[in-house]
C-alpha positions as CSV (number, residue, x, y, z in Angstrom):
1,X,88.3,91.8,78.4
2,X,89.5,93.1,75.1
3,X,90.3,96.6,73.9
4,X,91.3,97.3,70.3
5,X,92.5,100.6,68.7
6,X,92.6,101.0,64.9
7,X,93.8,103.7,62.6
8,X,94.0,104.4,58.9
9,X,96.5,107.2,59.3
10,X,99.3,106.7,56.7
11,X,101.5,105.0,57.4
12,X,99.2,103.2,59.9
13,X,102.1,101.3,61.4
14,X,103.1,104.5,63.1
15,X,100.6,103.3,65.8
16,X,103.4,101.0,66.9
17,X,105.8,103.9,67.5
18,X,103.1,105.8,69.4
19,X,102.3,102.8,71.7
20,X,106.0,101.8,72.0
21,X,105.0,98.3,71.1
22,X,106.4,96.4,68.1
23,X,103.7,95.2,65.8
24,X,105.8,92.2,64.9
25,X,105.7,90.5,68.3
26,X,103.4,89.6,71.1
27,X,104.2,91.3,74.4
28,X,102.9,90.3,77.9
29,X,103.2,91.9,81.3
30,X,102.0,91.2,84.8
31,X,99.2,93.4,86.0
32,X,97.0,93.5,89.1
33,X,95.0,90.3,89.1
34,X,96.5,88.7,86.0
35,X,98.3,89.3,82.8
36,X,97.9,91.8,79.9
37,X,98.8,90.8,76.4
38,X,99.5,93.4,73.6
39,X,99.4,92.2,70.0
40,X,98.4,93.5,66.5
41,X,95.7,91.6,64.6
42,X,96.6,93.7,61.5
43,X,99.5,96.0,60.7
44,X,99.8,97.3,57.2
45,X,100.6,100.8,55.8
46,X,96.9,101.3,55.2
47,X,95.4,100.1,58.5
48,X,96.8,99.0,61.8
49,X,95.0,97.6,64.9
50,X,96.6,97.2,68.3
51,X,94.9,95.0,70.9
52,X,95.1,94.8,74.6
53,X,93.8,91.6,76.1
54,X,93.4,91.5,79.8
55,X,93.4,88.0,81.3
56,X,92.4,88.1,85.0
57,X,92.7,85.1,87.3
58,X,89.5,84.7,89.3
59,X,91.2,82.7,92.0
60,X,93.9,85.4,92.3
61,X,91.2,88.1,92.6
62,X,89.7,86.2,95.6
63,X,93.0,85.5,97.3
64,X,94.0,89.2,96.9
65,X,90.5,90.3,97.8
66,X,90.7,92.8,94.9
67,X,87.7,93.4,92.8
68,X,85.4,90.9,94.6
69,X,83.7,92.3,97.6
70,X,82.0,89.2,98.9
71,X,78.8,91.0,99.4
72,X,75.5,90.1,97.8
73,X,75.4,86.3,97.8
74,X,77.5,83.5,99.1
75,X,79.3,82.7,95.8
76,X,79.8,86.2,94.6
77,X,83.6,86.1,95.1
78,X,83.7,83.1,92.7
79,X,80.8,83.9,90.4
80,X,81.1,87.6,89.2
81,X,81.8,89.6,86.1
82,X,85.3,90.9,87.1
83,X,87.3,88.7,84.7
84,X,85.6,90.0,81.5
85,X,84.0,93.4,82.1
86,X,86.1,96.6,81.3
87,X,86.7,98.1,84.7
88,X,89.4,99.7,86.8
89,X,91.5,96.6,86.1
90,X,91.6,97.6,82.4
91,X,92.3,101.2,83.3
92,X,95.3,100.2,85.4
93,X,96.5,97.9,82.6
94,X,96.2,100.7,80.1
95,X,98.5,102.9,82.3
96,X,101.1,100.1,82.7
97,X,101.0,98.9,79.0
98,X,100.8,102.3,77.3
99,X,101.9,104.8,80.0
100,X,104.5,106.4,77.7
101,X,101.9,106.9,75.0
102,X,99.5,108.3,77.5
103,X,102.1,110.9,78.5
104,X,102.5,112.0,74.9
105,X,106.1,110.8,74.5
106,X,107.7,109.1,71.4
107,X,111.5,109.0,71.4
108,X,111.8,107.8,67.8
109,X,109.3,110.2,66.3
110,X,109.0,113.1,68.8
111,X,106.5,115.1,66.6
112,X,104.1,112.1,66.2
113,X,102.2,112.3,69.5
114,X,100.9,115.8,68.5
115,X,99.4,114.3,65.3
116,X,95.7,113.9,65.2
117,X,94.6,110.5,63.8
118,X,91.4,108.9,62.6
119,X,90.8,106.3,65.3
120,X,88.3,103.4,66.0
121,X,88.1,101.8,69.4
122,X,86.3,98.7,70.4
123,X,85.8,97.6,74.1
124,X,84.3,94.3,74.8
125,X,82.5,94.4,77.1
126,X,81.3,97.3,79.3
127,X,78.7,97.7,82.0
128,X,76.9,100.9,82.6
129,X,74.2,102.5,84.8
130,X,72.0,102.7,81.6
131,X,72.4,102.2,77.9
132,X,72.5,105.9,77.2
133,X,75.5,106.6,79.5
134,X,78.3,105.6,77.1
135,X,76.9,108.2,74.7
136,X,76.6,110.8,77.4
137,X,80.2,110.3,78.4
138,X,82.0,109.9,75.1
139,X,79.9,112.0,72.6
140,X,80.8,115.4,74.2
141,X,84.4,114.5,73.5
142,X,83.7,114.2,69.8
143,X,83.3,110.4,69.5
144,X,80.7,108.6,67.3
145,X,79.3,106.0,69.7
146,X,77.8,102.7,68.8
147,X,76.5,100.3,71.4
148,X,76.1,96.7,70.5
149,X,73.7,94.8,72.7
150,X,73.5,91.0,73.4
151,X,70.5,89.1,74.4
152,X,70.7,87.3,77.7
153,X,69.7,84.1,76.0
154,X,68.9,84.0,72.2
155,X,66.5,81.0,72.9
156,X,64.5,83.0,75.4
157,X,63.9,86.4,73.8
158,X,61.4,87.5,76.5
159,X,64.4,87.8,78.9
160,X,65.6,90.8,76.9
161,X,69.1,92.1,76.5
162,X,72.1,91.6,78.8
163,X,73.2,94.6,80.9
164,X,76.6,94.4,79.2
165,X,77.5,96.1,75.9
166,X,80.2,96.1,73.3
167,X,81.3,99.7,72.9
168,X,82.4,101.0,69.5
169,X,84.0,104.5,69.4
170,X,85.1,106.5,66.3
171,X,86.8,109.8,66.1
172,X,87.7,111.6,62.8
173,X,90.8,113.2,64.3
174,X,92.3,113.0,67.8
175,X,95.7,112.5,69.4
176,X,96.2,108.9,70.6
177,X,97.3,110.4,74.0
178,X,93.8,111.9,74.4
179,X,92.0,108.6,73.5
180,X,94.0,106.7,76.1
181,X,93.4,109.3,78.8
182,X,89.6,109.3,78.0
183,X,89.4,105.5,78.3
184,X,91.6,105.5,81.4
185,X,89.2,107.8,83.3
186,X,85.8,106.8,81.8
187,X,85.9,103.0,81.8
188,X,86.0,102.9,85.6
189,X,83.3,105.5,85.7
190,X,81.0,103.3,83.6
191,X,81.7,100.2,85.7
192,X,81.9,101.9,89.2
193,X,83.4,98.9,91.0
194,X,87.0,99.9,91.8
195,X,89.6,97.3,92.8
196,X,91.7,99.8,94.8
197,X,91.4,102.0,97.8
198,X,89.8,105.4,97.1
199,X,91.8,108.2,98.7
200,X,93.5,111.5,98.0
201,X,95.8,109.9,95.5
202,X,92.8,108.9,93.3
203,X,91.5,112.5,93.4
204,X,94.9,113.8,92.3
205,X,95.0,111.2,89.6
206,X,91.7,112.3,88.2
207,X,92.8,115.9,88.2
208,X,96.0,114.9,86.5
209,X,94.4,112.9,83.7
210,X,91.2,114.8,83.4
211,X,92.4,118.4,83.9
212,X,92.6,119.1,80.1
213,X,89.1,118.1,79.2
214,X,87.0,117.2,82.3
215,X,86.2,120.8,83.3
216,X,84.3,121.4,80.0
217,X,82.5,118.1,80.1
218,X,78.7,118.4,80.7
219,X,78.8,115.3,82.9
220,X,81.8,116.3,84.9
221,X,79.8,116.0,88.2
222,X,78.7,112.4,87.4
223,X,82.2,111.4,86.3
224,X,83.8,112.8,89.4
225,X,81.3,111.2,91.8
226,X,81.5,107.8,90.1
227,X,85.3,107.9,89.8
228,X,85.6,108.7,93.6
229,X,82.8,106.4,94.7
230,X,80.6,109.2,96.0
231,X,82.9,110.0,98.9
232,X,82.2,113.7,99.6
233,X,85.5,114.2,101.4
234,X,87.1,113.8,97.9
235,X,84.3,114.5,95.5
236,X,83.5,118.1,96.6
237,X,87.1,119.4,96.8
238,X,87.9,117.8,93.5
239,X,84.9,119.4,91.8
240,X,85.8,122.8,93.2
241,X,89.4,122.5,91.9
242,X,88.1,121.4,88.5
243,X,85.7,124.3,88.3
244,X,88.0,127.1,89.3
245,X,87.5,129.7,86.6
246,X,84.3,127.9,85.4
247,X,80.6,128.8,85.8
248,X,79.8,127.7,89.3
249,X,76.0,127.6,88.6
250,X,76.2,123.9,87.6
251,X,77.7,121.0,89.6
252,X,78.1,122.9,92.8
253,X,79.6,121.5,95.9
254,X,76.3,119.6,96.5
255,X,75.9,118.0,93.1
256,X,72.5,117.0,91.7
257,X,71.8,113.4,91.0
258,X,71.6,112.3,87.4
259,X,69.2,109.9,85.7
260,X,70.7,106.4,86.0
261,X,72.8,107.1,89.1
262,X,72.2,105.1,92.2
263,X,73.2,106.1,95.7
264,X,74.0,109.6,97.0
265,X,76.9,111.7,97.8
266,X,77.9,111.4,101.5
267,X,78.0,114.7,103.3
268,X,80.1,113.6,106.2
269,X,83.5,112.1,106.4
270,X,83.0,108.6,104.8
271,X,83.4,105.6,107.1
272,X,85.9,103.9,104.9
273,X,88.2,101.4,106.6
274,X,91.8,102.6,106.5
275,X,93.9,100.3,104.4
276,X,96.2,98.0,106.3
277,X,99.9,97.9,105.4
278,X,99.4,95.2,102.7
279,X,96.6,97.1,101.1
280,X,98.5,100.4,101.1
281,X,101.6,98.8,99.7
282,X,99.6,97.1,96.9
283,X,97.7,100.3,96.1
284,X,100.9,102.4,95.9
285,X,103.0,99.9,94.0
286,X,101.2,97.5,91.6
287,X,97.7,98.9,91.3
288,X,98.4,102.6,91.0
289,X,101.0,104.2,88.9
290,X,103.4,106.5,90.8
291,X,103.7,110.1,89.7
292,X,106.7,110.6,87.4
293,X,109.7,112.6,88.6
294,X,108.7,115.3,86.1
295,X,105.2,115.5,87.6
296,X,106.6,115.5,91.1
297,X,108.8,118.5,90.2
298,X,105.9,120.4,88.7
299,X,103.7,119.8,91.7
300,X,106.4,120.8,94.1
301,X,107.1,124.1,92.2
302,X,103.3,124.8,92.0
303,X,103.0,124.2,95.7
304,X,105.8,126.6,96.5
305,X,104.2,129.2,94.4
306,X,100.8,128.6,96.0
307,X,102.2,129.3,99.4
308,X,103.3,132.8,98.3
309,X,99.9,133.8,97.0
310,X,101.4,135.8,94.1
311,X,99.2,137.7,91.6
312,X,101.5,137.6,88.6
313,X,103.6,134.5,87.7
314,X,106.1,133.7,84.9
315,X,106.7,130.3,83.5
316,X,110.0,130.6,81.6
317,X,110.6,127.7,79.3
318,X,106.9,126.6,79.7
319,X,107.1,123.8,77.1
320,X,103.8,122.1,76.5
321,X,102.1,123.9,79.5
322,X,102.0,121.3,82.3
323,X,103.0,123.8,85.0
324,X,100.7,126.4,83.4
325,X,97.8,124.1,83.9
326,X,98.6,123.7,87.6
327,X,99.0,127.4,88.0
328,X,95.6,128.1,86.4
329,X,94.1,126.1,89.3
330,X,95.3,128.7,91.8
331,X,92.5,131.3,91.9
332,X,94.7,133.9,93.7
333,X,96.9,134.2,90.6
334,X,95.5,136.9,88.4
335,X,97.8,136.7,85.5
336,X,100.2,134.0,84.1
337,X,102.7,134.5,81.3
338,X,104.2,131.4,79.7
339,X,107.3,131.9,77.5
340,X,109.2,129.4,75.4
341,X,111.8,129.6,72.6
342,X,109.9,126.9,70.6
343,X,106.9,127.9,68.6
344,X,105.9,124.3,68.3
345,X,105.9,123.8,72.0
346,X,103.7,126.9,72.4
347,X,101.3,125.5,69.9
348,X,101.1,122.3,71.8
349,X,100.6,124.2,75.1
350,X,97.7,126.2,73.5
351,X,96.1,122.9,72.4
352,X,96.6,121.0,75.7
353,X,95.2,124.0,77.6
354,X,92.2,124.4,75.2
355,X,93.0,128.1,74.9
356,X,90.4,128.7,72.2
357,X,87.7,127.1,74.4
358,X,88.5,128.8,77.7
359,X,85.8,130.9,79.3
360,X,86.6,134.6,78.8
361,X,87.4,135.2,82.5
362,X,89.9,132.3,82.5
363,X,91.4,133.3,79.1
364,X,92.3,136.8,80.3
365,X,94.5,135.2,83.0
366,X,97.0,133.5,80.6
367,X,99.2,134.6,77.7
368,X,101.8,132.5,75.7
369,X,104.7,134.3,74.1
370,X,107.7,133.2,72.1
371,X,111.1,134.5,73.3
372,X,114.6,133.7,74.5
373,X,115.9,134.0,78.1
374,X,119.2,135.2,76.6
375,X,118.0,138.6,75.5
376,X,116.4,141.5,77.3
377,X,112.6,141.4,77.1
378,X,110.5,144.1,78.7
379,X,107.5,141.8,78.8
380,X,109.1,139.9,81.7
381,X,109.1,142.8,84.1
382,X,106.7,143.3,87.0
383,X,106.1,139.7,88.1
384,X,105.8,138.3,91.6
385,X,107.2,134.9,90.9
386,X,109.0,133.1,88.0
387,X,109.7,129.4,87.4
388,X,112.5,127.8,85.4
389,X,111.8,124.1,85.6
390,X,114.5,122.0,84.0
391,X,115.6,124.9,81.8
392,X,119.2,125.9,82.6
393,X,120.8,122.5,81.8
394,X,119.7,122.9,78.1
395,X,121.9,126.0,77.8
396,X,125.7,126.0,77.1
397,X,127.4,127.0,80.4
398,X,128.9,130.1,78.8
399,X,125.4,131.4,78.2
400,X,124.2,131.2,81.8
401,X,125.5,134.7,82.4
402,X,123.1,136.1,79.8
403,X,120.2,134.2,81.4
404,X,121.2,135.5,84.8
405,X,121.3,139.1,83.5
406,X,117.8,138.8,81.9
407,X,116.1,137.0,84.8
408,X,117.8,138.3,87.9
409,X,119.2,141.6,86.7
410,X,116.4,143.0,84.5
411,X,113.1,141.1,85.1
412,X,113.8,140.8,88.8
413,X,110.8,138.8,90.0
414,X,110.3,138.8,93.8
415,X,110.7,135.0,93.8
416,X,112.5,132.7,91.4
417,X,112.3,128.9,91.3
418,X,115.1,127.1,89.4
419,X,115.2,123.3,89.1
420,X,117.8,121.1,87.5
421,X,118.9,117.4,87.7
422,X,121.2,116.3,90.5
423,X,124.3,114.7,88.9
424,X,125.2,113.0,92.2
425,X,122.1,110.9,91.8
426,X,123.0,109.6,88.3
427,X,125.0,106.7,89.6
428,X,121.8,105.1,90.7
429,X,120.5,104.9,87.1
430,X,121.5,101.4,85.9
431,X,121.4,102.3,82.2
432,X,123.4,105.5,82.6
433,X,127.1,105.2,82.1
434,X,129.6,107.4,84.0
435,X,129.8,110.8,82.4
436,X,126.5,110.4,80.5
437,X,123.6,112.9,80.9
438,X,120.0,112.0,81.4
439,X,118.9,113.7,78.2
440,X,120.6,114.1,74.8
441,X,119.9,117.8,74.9
442,X,121.5,118.5,78.3
443,X,124.6,120.6,78.0
444,X,125.6,119.9,81.6
445,X,124.4,118.3,84.8
446,X,125.5,119.7,88.1
447,X,126.3,118.0,91.4
448,X,124.7,119.5,94.5
449,X,127.9,121.4,95.4
450,X,128.1,122.9,91.8
451,X,124.5,123.9,91.9
452,X,124.8,125.4,95.3
453,X,127.9,127.4,94.3
454,X,126.1,128.8,91.2
455,X,122.9,129.7,93.1
456,X,124.8,131.3,95.9
457,X,126.9,133.5,93.6
458,X,123.7,134.6,91.6
459,X,122.0,135.5,94.8
460,X,124.9,137.6,96.1
461,X,125.3,139.4,92.8
462,X,121.6,140.4,92.5
463,X,120.6,140.8,96.2
464,X,118.5,137.7,96.6
465,X,118.4,135.2,99.4
466,X,118.5,131.5,98.3
467,X,117.3,128.3,99.7
468,X,118.2,124.8,98.2
469,X,115.6,122.0,98.2
470,X,115.8,118.4,97.1
471,X,113.1,117.1,94.8
472,X,112.1,113.5,94.9
473,X,113.1,110.8,97.3
474,X,116.3,111.4,99.1
475,X,119.0,108.7,99.1
476,X,121.8,108.8,101.6
477,X,125.1,110.0,100.0
478,X,123.7,111.2,96.7
479,X,120.6,113.2,97.6
480,X,117.4,113.5,95.6
481,X,117.1,113.0,91.8
482,X,116.5,116.7,91.2
483,X,117.3,119.9,93.0
484,X,115.7,123.4,93.3
485,X,117.0,126.8,94.2
486,X,114.4,129.2,95.7
487,X,115.5,132.8,95.3
488,X,113.7,135.5,97.3
489,X,114.5,139.2,96.5
490,X,115.9,141.0,99.5
491,X,113.7,143.9,100.7
492,X,115.3,147.4,100.1
């Protein structure tokens, strides 16, 4: 199966920076079921094309029992379309090959991921429940869609066309990150034959990758059901979370069937065999990307806030809005204020959250403001909870007293969540030399003892109680990669 992405953005070779793959050389990597090869058929200043070729080993698929169910007829495990049809295998390969680009990161040109590009995508080949479904999935996202059909046998025209199509997509201006995310979610939806176990992790993955655009998609019900294989135990809660703040008159918890769909949504706990240890290990390691440490931090903070059921929440140093997106999914929160010192970061947050397209009821719940945590700001008063996720280490140590006065002395939220890297853990990073920080912009990184001493002193000075929490997998002797202080204001 072959995927190509082309652009005429000038200079077009910036595509190599975005994908973190050098146009001058072929790169190959092991993926579930075979190998993925990344190369550039053309790379000039005027036009650049990146290609991802996925070469699956049919024998490996049978031995691993991934992607070949063995149902249908006796030779199906050996005679099937898995090696050449764009499917969940290609989606997993996209994540592994271009995961950094999908997350919107470019170290060499940090502003480039936010740039909208003219893009042309070709996928050979796709299967679909009907020839109109590629259009119904991609056109609402702004793509021009062309479907190239192939006759089953050119010498026997009465047999008609093959059920497989070559898909051509064009977009006049879109971030590469968005294109990769759309393909990552929608290609397995078109194919509907997953090579991995469907469970809660897949539901979270859909919310993570589709949260920016799927709630507004007219086919969100179809996409969610196909992505989760019609398992109501996961489909219905996922749809509810997607639709919080949306019009609930469409795609309710008992979704309607669409033309071209087969099967039905199960209304009881699906009888899916629990994966054995080998299946579970494969799903969690090679077939499914793990959540990044950054995403784990955000989800842990969001969960802590959820347990408090606050009405008004501050995200201080909100960046591009990833925590804001998680907070918007909590219906009990009536108002969220995101603040950052960077105007550019706020603009990206507004774009990622589709602020201009939000339904009025949802839009009134969120404001973004520019400001500094080092200066008194009356807009920060009157909140139930505040989050400072990976913020303090970007300040010079002698300026922490000013932050403390603003957040704990003046704003005084009832609950404050502060996270920062754990310097004790740094010895486990092979590429990090002694005394080096994890990020060039970090002004300090504290050990667990240093962070505990600072948090305890802040709590005592401002009448808070404090609880220290590790974030990420704990390792004996060094703790977790990140650490969090949870401050709770003492009752008068």
